[in-house]
Each structure stands twice: as structure tokens, then as C-alpha cells.
N, C-alpha and C positions, 0 to 999 in steps of 0.2 A: 459244537457246530451253534447249538442254543445260545451261549454264553457269549460266543460271540455277536448274533443278531442284537441280542439283549446288550452288550458293552456298545454296538455301532451307535444303536436306541437313545441310549442315554448320553451318548458321546454330541450325538445331533438335536438331540433337545436341548442339550446345557449349549449348545452355539448358538441356537436361536434364541434363547434365552438373553443370552449375552447381545446377540445383537437386537433385538428387542428394546435393553435397556440402554442402548448407545443411541438410539435412534433409528436402525437399522440399518447403520453404516451413513445415512444421508446427511452430507453436508450441511449446516446452516448457517447463518451470518458468521462471516470472520471479524472479531475482536482485536484490536492492535495494540500493539503494546508501544507504548511512547517512546521509552527508553532505547528498544531493537530497534524502532524507525531512526533516531537520532544516529543510533551507529551507523545503521546503513547509509543516512543523509550524508553522513561524514565521513564516508569510505570511498578513497580514491577511485575505485571502479564500481563498477553494478552491474546487475542482468547477468544473462547467460552467456553475453556476448563481453562482457567485462567492459562497457562503454563507460566514459568518464562520469565520475559520481558527483551528485547534486551541487555539492560544494563546492567542483569545480569553475564555476559557472556563478552559481547565490551564492554572493560572499554575505558573511553574517549581518554586519550594518557597516555605515559608513566608516568607521573606524577602521575597518578591514578593508576598505578601498574602493572605488568607484562600482555603479552597478553597470556599467553597460553591458553587459552578458546579457545579466537578468536581474529580476527585481531582489531587493533585501530578503534573507530569511527571516530576521526580527520583524513581529507585525505580522506576518502569515497570515497566522490565526484571525486575528481583527480585521484584517484587509479582506481574504475569504468573507465574512462572515455577509458584506455588503456588496461583492463584487459582481456577482450577476444577482439580480431580481427573482426571486422565487426559490433562491438555491442557498442550502446551507453551508456552512462552510465546510463541513467533511466531503458533502457533494461536490462543490467546488475544486478543493481541493485533489479531490478523485477524479475527478473529469481532468484537470490540467494537466492529471500525469499520463492518463493515459489516452487524452484526444486533445495534446498540445496546442493545436491549433484552433478548437470550438471558441476561445475566447482569449483574444491576443492583448494584453496587457499595453496600452500608449507606452509608445517610446521602443518598443520591442516589435520584432517583423515575424511574420508567419514562416512557421521551419527553421527558426532558433533553436527551438527547443527541441532535444533528442525524444523522435517521433515513434521508438518499437520498445516504450517500457510495457506494455499491455501485453502484449508476447514475450516478453523477457524476464519478468518478474513474478513471484505467485502471488497468489491472493492475501498469504499472508503479511509478505512484503509491502504490498501497498496498502493493507491496512495499517502498519504500524508505521509507515512512513504519513498517513493520513493522520493519525494518533500523534504522531510528534508534532506534525506542522499546526495543527489546531491549537497547540498547547503556545504557539509562538503569539506571544499577545503584544 
């Protein structure tokens, strides 16, 4: 019985050390991966409800056709730097994904962009998409 108690004590102690070393299980800021973001952006469907992916509306550039549904992907990172005063490119892009009606680009109208990404994408997917779009200069 004594060996069992000692064994449990050691197991609990080691578990506590591991959790402490890993930050106690709390999640910090999520770092985006641009390559994963590009793959997500170009997926035919996206999110838990398999909504049409970003590239179904956002053409890459003029050579890919008219941008009658959504702004071109090329140049997003550059445009996002100055789109809304006081916001970084990352902040603007993230807000555009999560709250697409917060700022509607001229020529497009409120409600044009899919409205449910915040509920359907993970924090990692959002960070990956932002990381990719910031690289589009």
C-alpha cells in the first residue's frame, strides 16, 4: 500500500512539473503559418459547414478575371496596412474574416462576404489565413 501511495505521489508530482513547464495548459497567442494559410485560402470549402472557400470569390489578380464578387487576393497585405487608420494589417485582415461588415470595401456591399467564419474556423486556421494574407504584397 505504501508503494502505491509513493507511486501516485511521484506521478502527480511529475504531472504538475510537466504542466508548469508547458505553461499550465493555458493557451497563449496563436502563431500563424503562411503556407497552411495559403492552402486553407485556396481550399474549395472551408469551415465546419463546408462553406465555399475564400478563392471561390476572391480571384488572385486581374489575369484571373474580374473582381466583381470580392477584392483581389494579390496586394491584400499592402492594402491592409492602410485600409483602416489605427489598425495593423494583421488586425484589419483578422477583423475582415471574423466581422466582415465592420469595414466594407467600396464597390462591395454589406453581407457579400460569408458571415460565420468566427464560429466555423479554429483560432489556428484564422491565424494561418492572416499570416498568408499579410504576405500578399
